[in-house]
C-alpha positions in Angstrom: -15.4 -11.9 9.2 -14.9 -14.1 6.2 -14.3 -17.8 7.2 -12.7 -20.2 4.7 -14.3 -23.2 6.3 -13.8 -25.3 3.2 -11.2 -23.5 1.0 -11.1 -26.5 -1.3 -14.6 -25.9 -2.5 -15.9 -22.9 -4.5 -17.9 -20.4 -2.6 -21.7 -20.8 -2.6 -23.8 -17.9 -3.9 -24.7 -16.9 -0.4 -21.0 -16.8 0.7 -19.6 -15.2 -2.5 -17.9 -11.9 -1.8 -19.6 -8.7 -2.9 -16.7 -7.6 -5.1 -17.3 -6.6 -8.7 -14.2 -4.6 -9.8 -12.0 -6.1 -12.5 -9.0 -4.0 -11.4 -7.6 -2.4 -8.2 -5.8 0.7 -9.4 -6.1 3.2 -6.5 -8.0 3.7 -3.2 -9.7 7.0 -4.2 -12.6 5.2 -5.9 -13.1 2.5 -3.3 -16.3 2.8 -1.3 -16.3 2.3 2.5 -18.1 -1.0 1.9 -15.3 -2.2 -0.4 -12.6 -1.1 2.0 -14.4 -2.9 4.9 -14.8 -6.0 2.8 -11.0 -6.1 2.1 -10.2 -5.6 5.7 -12.6 -8.2 7.0 -11.4 -10.7 4.4 -7.8 -9.9 5.4 -8.7 -10.9 9.0 -9.7 -14.3 7.7 -6.5 -14.6 5.7 -4.5 -13.6 8.8 -6.0 -16.6 10.6 -5.0 -18.8 7.6 -1.5 -17.5 7.9 -1.4 -18.4 11.6 -2.3 -22.1 10.9 0.5 -24.7 11.2 0.1 -25.2 7.4 -0.5 -21.7 6.1 -1.7 -22.8 2.6 -5.1 -23.5 1.1 -6.2 -24.4 -2.4 -8.8 -21.7 -2.8 -7.2 -20.2 -6.0 -6.1 -23.5 -7.6 -6.0 -23.0 -11.3 -5.7 -19.2 -11.1 -2.6 -17.7 -12.7 -1.1 -14.7 -11.1 1.7 -12.8 -12.9 3.9 -10.2 -11.2 5.2 -7.7 -13.8 7.7 -5.2 -12.2 9.3 -2.5 -14.2 10.9 -1.2 -11.0 12.8 -3.0 -8.3 10.8 -4.2 -5.3 11.3 -6.4 -2.3 8.3 -6.1 0.0 5.5 -5.7 -2.5 6.7 -8.3 -5.0 7.6 -11.0 -2.4 4.4 -10.3 -0.4 2.2 -10.9 -3.5 4.2 -14.0 -4.4 3.8 -15.5 -0.9 0.1 -14.5 -0.8 -0.7 -16.1 -4.2 1.1 -19.3 -3.4 -0.6 -19.5 0.0 -3.9 -19.5 -1.8 -2.8 -22.2 -4.2 -2.4 -20.0 -7.3 0.2 -20.5 -10.0 2.7 -17.6 -9.9 4.9 -16.3 -12.6 7.4 -13.5 -11.9 8.5 -11.1 -14.6 10.8 -8.1 -14.7 11.4 -5.6 -17.4 15.1 -6.5 -17.3 15.6 -9.6 -19.4 12.2 -9.5 -21.0 11.0 -8.4 -24.4 10.7 -4.9 -23.0 14.4 -4.6 -23.7 13.7 -5.4 -27.3 11.2 -2.5 -27.6 8.0 -4.3 -26.7 5.3 -1.9 -25.6 3.4 -2.1 -22.4 0.2 -2.9 -24.3 1.9 -5.7 -26.2 3.3 -7.1 -23.0 -0.1 -7.1 -21.3 -1.8 -8.7 -24.2 0.9 -11.4 -24.4 0.4 -12.2 -20.7 -3.4 -12.5 -21.3 -2.8 -14.8 -24.2 -0.7 -17.2 -22.1 -3.4 -17.4 -19.5 -2.9 -14.6 -16.9 -5.9 -14.1 -14.7 -4.4 -11.4 -12.5 -1.4 -9.2 -13.2 0.3 -7.4 -10.3 2.1 -4.5 -11.9 4.6 -1.9 -10.8 5.7 0.8 -13.2 7.8 4.0 -13.0 5.3 6.0 -15.0 2.2 7.3 -13.3 -1.0 5.9 -14.9 0.6 2.9 -16.6 -1.6 0.4 -14.8 -4.7 2.3 -16.0 -3.4 1.9 -19.6 -2.8 -1.8 -19.0 -6.3 -2.3 -17.5 -8.0 -0.8 -20.6 -6.2 -3.2 -22.9 -6.8 -6.6 -21.2 -9.5 -8.8 -19.8 -7.1 -9.9 -17.0 -7.4 -8.2 -13.7 -4.8 -5.5 -13.0 -3.6 -4.8 -9.5 -1.5 -1.6 -9.1 1.7 -2.5 -7.2 2.8 1.2 -7.4 2.9 3.5 -10.4 5.3 6.5 -10.5 4.4 9.1 -7.9 0.7 8.4 -8.2 -0.7 5.5 -6.2 0.1 2.4 -4.2 -3.3 1.0 -3.1 -2.3 -2.3 -1.5 0.3 -0.5 0.7 -2.4 1.9 1.9 -4.8 -0.9 2.6 -2.2 -2.9 4.6 -1.4 0.3 6.5 -5.1 0.9 7.3 -5.4 -2.8 8.4 -2.5 -2.4 10.7 -3.8 0.9 12.2 -7.2 -0.6 12.9 -5.8 -3.6 14.6 -4.1 -1.4 17.1 -6.2 1.8 17.2 -9.6 0.4 16.4 -12.0 2.9 14.8 -10.0 5.7 13.2 -12.8 8.3 13.3 -11.3 11.4 15.0 -7.8 9.8 15.3 -4.9 12.1 14.3 -2.6 10.7 11.7 0.6 12.5 10.7 2.4 11.6 7.5 5.8 13.2 7.3 8.5 13.4 4.6 8.6 13.6 0.8 4.9 13.8 0.2 5.4 15.3 -3.2 6.9 12.1 -4.7 5.1 9.6 -2.5 2.5 7.3 -4.1 2.1 5.8 -0.6 1.0 9.2 0.9 -1.6 9.8 -1.8 -3.2 6.4 -1.5 -3.2 6.5 2.3 -4.8 9.9 2.3 -7.9 8.6 0.6 -8.3 5.5 2.9 -7.7 7.6 6.0 -10.2 10.3 5.1 -12.7 7.6 4.2 -12.2 6.2 7.7 -12.9 9.5 9.4 -9.3 10.2 10.5 -7.8 13.7 10.8 -4.7 13.7 8.6 -1.8 16.1 8.7 0.7 16.1 5.9 4.1 17.5 6.9 7.4 18.2 5.1 9.6 20.8 3.7 7.7 23.3 1.5 9.5 21.9 -1.5 8.4 18.4 -0.8 4.7 19.0 -0.2 2.6 19.4 -3.4 1.9 23.1 -4.1 -1.6 22.4 -5.3 -2.4 20.3 -2.2 -2.9 23.3 0.1 -5.7 24.6 -2.1 -7.3 21.2 -2.2 -7.3 20.7 1.6 -10.6 22.4 2.1 -12.2 20.0 -0.5 -10.5 17.0 1.1 -12.0 17.7 4.5 -10.1 16.6 7.6 -6.7 17.3 6.2 -4.1 19.9 7.0 -0.7 20.7 5.6 2.2 22.1 7.6 6.0 22.4 7.5 6.4 22.2 11.3 6.8 18.6 12.5 6.9 19.5 16.2 3.5 21.1 16.0 2.1 18.4 13.7 3.2 15.5 16.0 1.8 17.0 19.2 -1.2 14.9 20.3 -0.9 12.5 17.3 -2.2 9.0 17.5 -0.2 7.6 14.5 3.0 8.9 12.9 4.1 7.6 9.5 7.5 8.5 8.2 8.1 8.4 4.4 11.3 7.4 2.8 13.6 10.4 1.9 14.7 9.7 -1.6 18.3 10.9 -1.5 18.2 12.0 -5.2 15.9 14.8 -4.1 18.9 16.5 -2.4 20.8 16.3 -5.7 18.0 18.1 -7.4 18.1 20.9 -4.8 14.7 20.2 -3.2 16.3 20.1 0.2 19.3 22.1 1.4 21.0 19.1 2.9 20.3 15.8 4.6 21.6 17.3 7.8 19.0 20.0 7.7 16.3 17.6 6.8 17.2 15.4 9.7 17.1 18.4 12.1 13.7 19.5 10.9 11.8 16.3 10.0 13.3 13.1 11.5 10.9 11.1 13.6 13.0 10.7 16.8 12.3 10.0 20.5 12.2 13.7 21.4 9.5 14.4 18.9 7.6 11.2 19.5 7.3 12.1 23.2 4.9 14.9 22.1 2.5 12.4 20.6 -0.3 10.8 22.6 0.8 7.9 24.9 0.7 4.7 22.9 1.0 6.4 19.6 2.0 4.1 16.7 5.1 4.6 14.5 4.8 3.4 10.9 6.9 3.4 7.7 6.0 1.9 4.3 9.7 0.9 3.7 12.4 0.7 2.7 13.7 2.8 5.6 16.7 5.1 5.7 17.4 4.7 9.4 19.1 7.8 10.8 17.5 10.0 8.1 13.7 10.1 8.2 13.5 7.9 11.3 15.8 7.4 14.2 17.0 3.7 14.6 15.8 3.5 18.2 12.3 4.7 17.2 12.2 2.4 14.1 12.8 -0.6 16.4 11.2 0.7 19.5 8.1 -0.4 21.4 5.9 2.1 19.4 6.9 0.7 16.1 4.6 -1.5 14.1 6.8 -1.4 11.0 7.6 -5.1 10.9 4.0 -5.9 11.5 3.1 -3.8 8.5 5.2 -6.1 6.3 3.6 -9.2 7.8 0.1 -7.8 7.4 0.9 -7.1 3.8 0.6 -10.8 3.0 -2.8 -11.2 4.6 -4.2 -8.1 2.9 -2.8 -9.1 -0.5 -4.2 -12.6 0.0 -7.6 -10.9 0.5 -7.3 -8.8 -2.6 -6.2 -11.8 -4.8 -9.0 -13.9 -3.3 -11.7 -11.2 -3.9 -10.6 -10.4 -7.4 -10.1 -14.0 -8.5 -13.4 -15.3 -7.1 -15.3 -12.4 -8.6 -14.1 -13.5 -12.0 -15.5 -17.0 -11.7 -18.7 -17.7 -13.6 
């Protein structure tokens, strides 16, 4: 476990983290060693957060800019708290009210942020692949805070961190992800980290909300199955993660009605009883209580949903720390 014994001082060569990536864009290219490094560093950051004064000056002089083209509460606030807890300078930007409304391109925006001194840019964008374009056009480190329906790596890493704190080694553990898998960047990024950790993953949802191409890829992915039957999927599960049902999907005819979705795919007490004793209930948020998850389950003893949010700060502190210190000469 990484210890920040003297966070005021720069790390010595022997203590320097073995992190070499300029950007964090998704989890599919992370090695097991890199994932483990993030989680171990996050444990150290969690200890920092539990101190009476939960701030250090490790990243003093580092400028972190959050650039969000979509609305966000958890991710944006979590990164801001994480950066400030490490002593970084933080600037928050949204597309609304910026030069984007005047027609400025993404590349121009990113280059402008680099020119004013951005070291790390946390970026959320509605278009899949936008952070990749940004990363190719700046020397600043880009952290993907969610892009379209493609990826949300920091959410997947905080989910994995939370799972391991409760379930330990995930090898052989059964994890069910249920809901709108088709449009979920969270599901995709979680899939890679879970398979890398040796978990058996079941993706469940209506046939219209599970990617058609995924079934043919399952054999290549390994320990992953796809089903439309939640009762079967949840039987014997160690971890159950519900995904947010985006209500606009009903308007597009992808589900017959919310009532039918609730009847077939809501994570409720009756279904959870089929899971293994002590099974965890998770949700990346924001929740539609009463739709994809029953209120009594969302706030029940099996739920670690609030802990996911809290752990997000520690994990994002770890990511900022590793990426910023790797940039130092």
